[in-house]
FITI-864869 format. One record per residue (C-alpha): x, y negated, z negated. Coordinates in steps of 0.5 Angstrom, whole numbers, padded with zeros to 4 digits, always signed. Layout:
BEGIN
XYZ ...
This chain:
BEGIN
+0011+0026+0016 +0006+0021+0014 +0006+0020+0006 +0001+0019+0002 +0002+0014-0004 -0004+0014-0009 -0006+0007-0012 -0008+0008-0019 -0011+0001-0020 -0018+0003-0021 -0015+0008-0026 -0013+0002-0030 -0019-0002-0029 -0023+0004-0032 -0018+0004-0038 -0019-0003-0039 -0026-0003-0039 -0026+0000-0046 -0019-0002-0049 -0015+0004-0052 -0011+0009-0047 -0017+0013-0044 -0015+0015-0039 -0008+0015-0040 -0005+0011-0034 +0002+0015-0034 -0001+0022-0035 -0006+0020-0029 +0000+0018-0024 +0004+0024-0026 -0002+0029-0025 -0002+0025-0018 +0005+0027-0017 +0004+0034-0019 -0002+0035-0015 +0002+0033-0008 +0002+0025-0008 +0008+0023-0005 +0008+0016-0008 +0005+0012-0013 +0003+0005-0012 +0001-0001-0017 -0002-0008-0015 -0001-0012-0021 -0004-0019-0021 -0003-0025-0026 -0009-0024-0030 -0007-0017-0031 -0015-0015-0030 -0012-0008-0028 -0005-0006-0028 -0001-0009-0034 +0006-0011-0033 +0008-0007-0038 +0004-0001-0034 +0010-0002-0029 +0015-0001-0034 +0012+0005-0037 +0011+0008-0030 +0018+0007-0027 +0021+0011-0033 +0017+0017-0031 +0015+0017-0023 +0019+0021-0019 +0016+0020-0012 +0017+0013-0009 +0014+0008-0013 +0011+0002-0009 +0009-0005-0013 +0005-0009-0009 +0003-0016-0010 +0004-0024-0009 +0011-0026-0009 +0010-0031-0015 +0015-0032-0019 +0013-0028-0025 +0012-0022-0020 +0019-0023-0017 +0022-0023-0024 +0018-0016-0025 +0020-0013-0019 +0027-0015-0020 +0027-0012-0027 +0024-0005-0025 +0027-0004-0018 +0022+0000-0015 +0024+0004-0009 +0019+0000-0005 +0016-0007-0006 +0010-0009-0001 +0009-0017-0001 +0002-0019+0000 -0001-0026+0000 -0007-0025-0004 -0010-0031-0008 -0010-0030-0016 -0017-0030-0016 -0018-0025-0010 -0022-0018-0012 -0018-0015-0007 -0013-0016-0001 -0016-0019+0004 -0011-0022+0010 -0004-0021+0012 +0002-0026+0012 +0002-0031+0017 +0009-0029+0018 +0010-0035+0023 +0008-0041+0018 +0012-0037+0012 +0018-0035+0016 +0023-0038+0011 +0020-0036+0005 +0019-0029+0007 +0027-0029+0010 +0029-0031+0003 +0025-0027-0002 +0026-0021+0003 +0033-0022+0002 +0033-0023-0005 +0030-0016-0006 +0034-0012-0001 +0040-0014-0004 +0038-0011-0011 +0037-0005-0007 +0029-0005-0006 +0026-0003+0001 +0021-0009+0003 +0014-0008+0007 +0010-0014+0008 +0002-0014+0009 +0000-0016+0016 -0006-0016+0021 -0006-0012+0027 -0003-0018+0031 +0003-0018+0036 +0005-0025+0034 +0005-0024+0027 +0009-0017+0028 +0014-0020+0032 +0015-0026+0027 +0015-0020+0021 +0021-0017+0025 +0025-0024+0024 +0024-0024+0017 +0029-0018+0016 +0023-0014+0013 +0024-0006+0013 +0017-0005+0014 +0010-0008+0015 +0004-0005+0012 -0002-0006+0017 -0008-0009+0014 -0013-0004+0016 -0020-0007+0013 -0022-0009+0020 -0021-0002+0023 -0025+0001+0017 -0031-0004+0018 -0031-0002+0025 -0029+0005+0025 -0037+0008+0025 -0039+0003+0031 -0033+0005+0036 -0027+0008+0033 -0024+0007+0040 -0025+0000+0040 -0023+0000+0032 -0016+0003+0033 -0014-0001+0039 -0011-0007+0036 -0007-0002+0031 -0004+0002+0036 -0002-0003+0040 +0002-0007+0034 +0004+0000+0032 +0008+0001+0039 +0011-0006+0038 +0013-0004+0031 +0017+0002+0034 +0020-0002+0039 +0022-0007+0034 +0025-0002+0030 +0020-0004+0024 +0018+0002+0019 +0010+0002+0019 +0006+0003+0013 -0002+0002+0013 -0007+0001+0008 -0014-0002+0006 -0021+0002+0006 -0018+0008+0009 -0022+0014+0007 -0024+0021+0008 -0028+0019+0014 -0023+0015+0018 -0016+0017+0016 -0015+0023+0020 -0017+0019+0027 -0012+0013+0024 -0006+0018+0023 -0007+0021+0030 -0007+0015+0034 -0002+0010+0030 +0005+0013+0032 +0011+0012+0027 +0006+0012+0021 +0011+0013+0015 +0006+0012+0009 -0001+0010+0007 -0003+0007+0001 -0010+0009-0002 -0014+0008-0008 -0021+0006-0009 -0024+0011-0004 -0019+0016-0007 -0021+0015-0014 -0029+0015-0012 -0028+0021-0008 -0025+0024-0015 -0031+0023-0019 -0034+0028-0014 -0029+0033-0012 -0024+0032-0018 -0017+0029-0017 -0013+0035-0015 -0018+0037-0010 -0019+0030-0007 -0011+0029-0007 -0011+0035-0003 -0017+0033+0002 -0013+0027+0003 -0006+0030+0005 -0010+0035+0010 -0012+0029+0014 -0005+0027+0015 -0003+0034+0017 -0002+0037+0024 +0000+0032+0028 +0007+0031+0031 +0009+0024+0031 
């Protein structure tokens, strides 16, 4: 079964645009769970332009599904996750001024750093996933870091899906099979939506979790949040991994 983790960064962006607490981020997270989401994802950034560090503490108190915190493992981020101890930490190498994540780790170049960081987090009881591009060398080196899972960066798949979906999924299927062989858990995320999610799910063996935020929140403007979550869950049904 592939789980749906809803990234609620965009809810925080809307709240922050006007100040105050509308929409209420905690209530939205609880509603997402009530509507069927199997996880909640947040990606706090140093400038707190959407998710604030206090939000992370507030959410930890109430989230009953899997709580996944993504981010660049800066000292401040690592201090935060060590205090909160979510079920999963996803390490992403995004620059402080990045609008959104835009590349996976060079797991060869950053091997030593990732090994040390991952072990620290695992020793505190957290599962660790690292963001990687669909490149065999990066997946093989990811195995050497000791990470529990990798999260495939799916922007290239999403960008090319409408042009040639078979070609778009090819590199991802190859590294998904490699991850299985290496004993790595497999997550995926970035630019996944109601058009391309089902095909990705059908062709990535061993896919454990997808993290979706921007497209899901945009769809919710038209379909409503409860219906939208159900629509996404349906894309993850009826396929025997």
